[in-house]
C-alpha positions in Angstrom: 37.6 -109.0 -75.1 38.3 -109.0 -78.8 41.5 -107.6 -80.2 40.5 -105.0 -82.7 42.7 -103.4 -85.4 44.3 -100.1 -84.6 42.5 -97.1 -86.1 44.8 -94.4 -84.6 48.5 -93.7 -84.8 50.9 -95.3 -82.4 51.4 -92.0 -80.6 48.2 -92.6 -78.8 49.7 -95.5 -77.0 52.0 -93.1 -75.2 49.0 -91.7 -73.2 49.1 -94.8 -71.0 50.1 -93.9 -67.4 53.2 -96.1 -67.6 55.1 -94.3 -64.8 52.8 -96.0 -62.3 54.6 -99.2 -62.8 57.7 -100.0 -60.8 58.4 -103.7 -61.3 56.9 -106.4 -63.5 58.0 -110.0 -63.5 57.6 -112.0 -66.7 57.6 -115.7 -65.9 58.7 -117.3 -69.1 59.0 -120.9 -70.2 62.3 -122.8 -70.1 61.9 -125.4 -72.9 64.0 -123.1 -75.1 66.1 -120.0 -74.8 64.2 -116.6 -74.8 64.2 -115.5 -77.5 64.4 -118.9 -79.2 67.2 -119.6 -81.6 64.9 -121.4 -84.0 61.6 -122.9 -82.5 59.8 -121.7 -79.4 56.6 -119.7 -79.9 55.9 -119.1 -76.2 59.5 -117.9 -75.7 59.2 -115.7 -78.8 56.1 -113.9 -77.6 57.5 -113.5 -74.0 60.7 -112.0 -75.4 58.8 -109.5 -77.6 56.6 -108.5 -74.7 59.6 -108.0 -72.4 61.5 -105.9 -75.0 58.3 -103.8 -75.7 57.7 -103.2 -72.0 61.3 -102.1 -71.4 61.0 -99.7 -74.3 58.0 -98.1 -72.7 60.0 -97.5 -69.5 58.7 -100.5 -67.5 61.1 -102.2 -65.0 61.0 -105.8 -66.2 62.6 -108.9 -64.8 62.5 -111.9 -67.1 62.6 -115.3 -65.5 63.9 -117.6 -68.2 66.8 -119.8 -69.0 70.2 -118.3 -68.0 71.4 -118.1 -71.6 68.4 -115.9 -72.5 68.9 -112.4 -73.9 66.8 -109.4 -72.7 67.0 -105.6 -72.3 65.4 -106.1 -68.9 66.9 -107.9 -65.9 67.4 -111.6 -66.3 67.0 -114.1 -63.5 66.5 -117.9 -63.4 68.0 -121.2 -62.4 67.8 -123.3 -65.6 71.1 -123.1 -67.5 69.6 -123.7 -70.9 66.4 -124.9 -72.5 65.6 -128.5 -71.6 64.4 -129.2 -75.1 67.9 -128.4 -76.3 69.7 -130.5 -73.7 68.5 -134.1 -73.1 70.4 -134.2 -69.8 67.9 -131.8 -68.3 64.6 -133.2 -67.0 62.0 -130.7 -68.0 59.7 -131.6 -65.1 62.4 -131.0 -62.6 63.7 -127.7 -64.0 60.3 -126.2 -64.6 59.4 -126.9 -61.0 62.7 -125.3 -59.7 62.2 -122.4 -62.1 58.7 -121.6 -60.9 59.7 -122.0 -57.2 62.6 -119.6 -57.7 60.4 -117.0 -59.5 57.6 -117.1 -56.9 60.1 -116.8 -54.1 60.8 -113.4 -55.4 57.2 -112.5 -56.3 56.9 -110.0 -53.4 59.4 -107.8 -55.0 57.1 -107.0 -58.0 53.9 -105.1 -58.6 52.6 -107.9 -60.9 53.7 -111.3 -62.1 52.8 -112.2 -65.6 53.1 -116.0 -66.4 53.6 -117.4 -69.8 54.0 -121.0 -68.6 51.5 -123.8 -68.6 49.6 -125.0 -65.5 52.5 -125.5 -63.1 52.7 -121.9 -61.6 49.0 -122.0 -61.0 49.4 -125.0 -58.7 51.5 -122.7 -56.5 49.6 -119.5 -57.0 48.9 -119.2 -53.3 52.6 -118.6 -52.8 52.6 -115.6 -55.3 52.8 -112.4 -53.2 51.8 -110.1 -56.1 48.8 -110.1 -58.5 49.2 -112.9 -60.9 48.2 -112.8 -64.6 48.4 -115.8 -66.8 48.4 -115.9 -70.6 47.0 -119.2 -71.7 49.0 -120.1 -74.8 47.1 -123.3 -75.3 46.0 -126.1 -73.0 48.2 -129.2 -73.0 45.2 -131.3 -72.1 41.7 -131.1 -70.7 42.9 -132.8 -67.5 44.9 -129.7 -66.4 41.8 -127.4 -66.2 41.4 -128.0 -62.4 44.8 -126.2 -61.9 43.4 -123.2 -63.8 40.0 -123.2 -62.2 41.2 -123.2 -58.6 44.1 -120.7 -58.9 44.0 -117.1 -57.9 45.0 -115.7 -61.3 43.6 -113.5 -63.9 43.6 -115.0 -67.4 44.2 -113.8 -70.9 43.3 -115.9 -74.0 45.3 -115.6 -77.2 42.2 -116.0 -79.3 38.5 -116.0 -78.6 38.3 -119.5 -80.0 40.8 -120.8 -77.5 38.7 -120.0 -74.4 37.6 -122.7 -72.0 34.1 -122.1 -70.7 35.2 -123.1 -67.2 37.4 -120.0 -66.9 36.8 -116.3 -66.7 39.1 -114.2 -68.8 39.9 -110.5 -68.5 40.7 -110.1 -72.2 41.8 -111.7 -75.5 45.2 -110.5 -76.7 46.3 -111.7 -80.1 50.0 -112.2 -80.4 52.2 -109.5 -81.8 55.2 -110.0 -84.1 58.4 -108.1 -84.8 57.6 -106.5 -88.1 61.2 -105.3 -88.9 62.4 -108.9 -88.9 59.8 -109.8 -91.5 60.4 -107.6 -94.5 57.7 -107.2 -97.1 58.4 -109.0 -100.4 56.2 -107.6 -103.2 56.9 -110.3 -105.6 56.8 -113.5 -103.6 57.6 -116.7 -105.6 56.0 -119.8 -107.1 56.6 -122.2 -104.2 54.1 -123.0 -101.5 55.4 -123.2 -98.0 54.3 -124.9 -94.7 55.7 -123.8 -91.4 55.2 -125.5 -88.1 55.7 -128.7 -86.1 55.9 -131.9 -88.2 52.9 -133.5 -86.5 49.5 -134.8 -87.7 47.9 -131.8 -85.9 49.6 -129.4 -88.3 48.6 -131.4 -91.4 52.0 -131.5 -93.1 50.8 -134.5 -95.2 47.8 -132.5 -96.3 50.0 -129.6 -97.4 52.0 -132.1 -99.5 48.8 -133.3 -101.2 47.6 -129.7 -101.8 50.8 -128.7 -103.4 50.8 -131.9 -105.6 47.3 -131.3 -106.9 48.1 -127.6 -107.5 51.1 -128.6 -109.5 53.5 -126.4 -107.4 56.6 -127.1 -105.3 56.5 -127.1 -101.5 59.0 -126.1 -98.9 58.5 -127.6 -95.4 59.9 -125.9 -92.3 59.6 -127.1 -88.7 60.8 -129.3 -86.0 60.0 -133.0 -86.2 57.7 -133.6 -83.3 56.3 -137.0 -84.4 59.1 -139.1 -85.8 56.9 -141.9 -87.0 54.6 -139.5 -88.8 57.5 -137.8 -90.5 59.0 -141.2 -91.6 55.8 -142.6 -92.9 53.9 -139.6 -94.4 56.4 -136.8 -95.0 59.9 -138.1 -95.7 58.8 -140.4 -98.7 57.7 -137.3 -100.6 60.8 -135.2 -99.9 62.9 -135.2 -103.1 64.8 -131.9 -102.8 62.9 -130.4 -105.7 59.1 -130.6 -105.7 59.2 -131.1 -101.9 62.0 -129.6 -99.9 62.4 -130.1 -96.1 64.5 -127.5 -94.3 63.9 -128.5 -90.7 63.5 -125.8 -88.1 64.7 -122.4 -89.4 65.7 -119.5 -87.2 64.5 -115.9 -87.2 67.1 -114.9 -89.8 65.6 -117.1 -92.5 61.9 -117.0 -91.7 61.3 -113.7 -93.5 63.2 -114.8 -96.5 61.4 -118.1 -96.8 57.9 -116.8 -96.1 58.3 -113.7 -98.2 59.6 -115.7 -101.1 56.5 -118.0 -101.2 53.3 -117.8 -103.3 51.3 -118.8 -100.2 51.5 -120.4 -96.8 49.5 -123.6 -96.4 48.0 -124.2 -92.9 45.8 -127.3 -93.2 45.5 -127.9 -89.5 43.8 -131.0 -88.0 43.2 -129.4 -84.6 41.8 -126.2 -83.2 44.8 -123.8 -83.5 45.0 -121.5 -80.5 46.6 -118.7 -82.6 49.2 -119.5 -85.3 52.3 -117.3 -85.3 53.6 -118.5 -88.6 50.2 -117.4 -90.2 50.6 -113.7 -89.2 54.4 -113.8 -89.9 53.5 -114.9 -93.4 51.0 -112.1 -93.8 53.6 -109.6 -92.6 55.8 -110.6 -95.5 52.9 -110.1 -97.9 52.4 -113.8 -98.4 48.7 -114.8 -98.1 47.6 -117.8 -96.1 45.4 -120.7 -97.1 44.1 -122.1 -93.8 41.6 -124.7 -92.7 38.7 -123.0 -90.9 39.5 -124.3 -87.4 40.3 -122.7 -84.0 41.5 -119.1 -84.3 41.8 -119.0 -88.0 38.5 -117.2 -88.5 39.8 -114.5 -86.2 43.3 -114.2 -87.7 42.7 -114.5 -91.5 40.8 -111.8 -93.3 39.4 -113.6 -96.3 40.2 -112.0 -99.6 42.7 -109.6 -97.9 45.3 -111.8 -96.1 44.2 -115.2 -97.5 41.4 -117.7 -97.7 39.7 -120.0 -95.2 38.9 -123.5 -96.6 37.5 -126.8 -95.3 39.1 -129.4 -97.4 42.0 -130.3 -99.7 39.8 -129.6 -102.7 38.9 -126.2 -101.5 42.6 -125.5 -100.7 43.7 -126.4 -104.2 41.0 -124.0 -105.6 42.2 -121.3 -103.3 45.8 -121.7 -104.5 44.5 -121.0 -108.0 43.0 -117.7 -106.7 45.8 -116.6 -104.5 47.1 -114.1 -107.2 43.9 -112.0 -106.5 45.4 -111.1 -103.1 47.2 -107.8 -103.0 50.4 -108.5 -101.2 50.8 -104.9 -100.1 47.3 -104.9 -98.7 48.2 -108.2 -96.9 51.2 -106.6 -95.3 49.3 -103.5 -94.3 46.6 -105.5 -92.6 49.2 -107.5 -90.7 50.9 -104.3 -89.6 47.6 -102.9 -88.4 46.5 -106.0 -86.5 49.5 -107.9 -85.3 52.4 -105.5 -84.4 54.3 -106.1 -81.2 53.5 -102.5 -80.2 49.8 -103.3 -80.3 50.3 -106.3 -78.1 52.4 -104.4 -75.6 49.7 -101.7 -75.4 47.0 -104.3 -74.8 48.9 -105.9 -72.0 49.6 -102.5 -70.4 45.9 -101.8 -70.3 45.3 -105.1 -68.6 48.1 -104.5 -66.1 46.7 -101.1 -65.1 43.2 -102.6 -64.8 44.4 -105.3 -62.5 46.4 -103.0 -60.3 43.5 -100.6 -60.1 41.3 -103.5 -59.1 38.8 -102.8 -62.0 36.3 -105.3 -63.0 37.3 -107.3 -66.1 34.6 -105.7 -68.3 36.1 -102.3 -67.8 39.4 -103.2 -69.5 39.3 -101.2 -72.7 41.4 -102.6 -75.6 42.7 -100.3 -78.3 
C-alpha cells in the first residue's frame, strides 16, 4: 500500500485504539548502536519508531546493542555494534542476538524485526506474530529465507518490492524533524551524503559539481577503500571538494541546510534514501537519478528534480533556485515525519493482531 501525504492534523492519529497493545518487541540490528552515533540508517529508523511508540503509550522492548539508548525497555546480548568493534564477529553476534530475542518472543503481542534475513530462518521459533520491515535485500540469494518464513512484510518503498513476496503495506521512513531545522537561505555549496561506494555515485557527484562550477562537500563512511582512493580522494583539495567523513546527527542539519542542493546520482535502485528526505526537511532540494524509490520520494519542482545523466544533473543545478525552500520543507513535514511513520505502523500492528486481510489495512 502506498504511503500518502497527510491531509488531516496530527490529532486524528490519537483515535487509534492504542490501549489494546500490551507489549511490542522491536528486533533491531546490531551493526551500530541504536540510535547510531554517526552512520546506521536501519538503527536510526528503529530508534525513531521505538521512541514514537513509547510516546503513544505502547510498552516497547528494544532488542539492540547493550550501549543503545531508548525510552522503552532495552534488552540484548551484544555489548556494542560489531561495525564499531573489529573484535566482534558480526555473524556470531547477530545469531546470538536473534536467538536471545526469539527466546523471549512469547512475552510479547507482536515482534517487529528490522534485521535482514537471519530472524526469518528461525521464524518457526517465534511465539508471537512476526512483522518484518525489509530495509533492502543484501542479495537475491537470500530470498528463499523470506519466501518460506511465517512473517508479514512491509516494504520501505513500492520500488523495493520483490515479486516473490506478499506485502501488507509500504511504509516510507520517517525522520525527526526537530533535529533538521529549516534553513531558508541555504548556501552555494553542493553536498553529497552517503556511503562512499560506486552504488552511491560519489564520483558522479564530483563531476556534476565540477561542471556546474560549484564546490562540493562529501559526507559518508568509506565503504569501498579502493574506490575512494582511486576516484574520490584525488579530487579532494579542501576547497572545491571537501571530504568530512561520516558526520553525526548534530551536524547533519547544519551541513544539509547550508547547501544549495543535495546530489544523489545513484548507480543502483535505491530502496529509500534517508539523506534525501533529511535534506528536503532542511529546505534543501535534491537532484537525484531516477532510480529505485526516487520517483516516490522526490516531488519534481517542489522538493527537487529527477534526472537521468550527469548532463541533466548539471542543468538541474542551474534551475535549483526555482525551488521554494519553504515549500520543500513543508512537503517533507507532510510526507516524512516520524509521527506519520509511527501511525502507519500502528495501523499495521492492529490489522495483524485483528487477523485482517492485508488489503484491509488503511494507511493514513
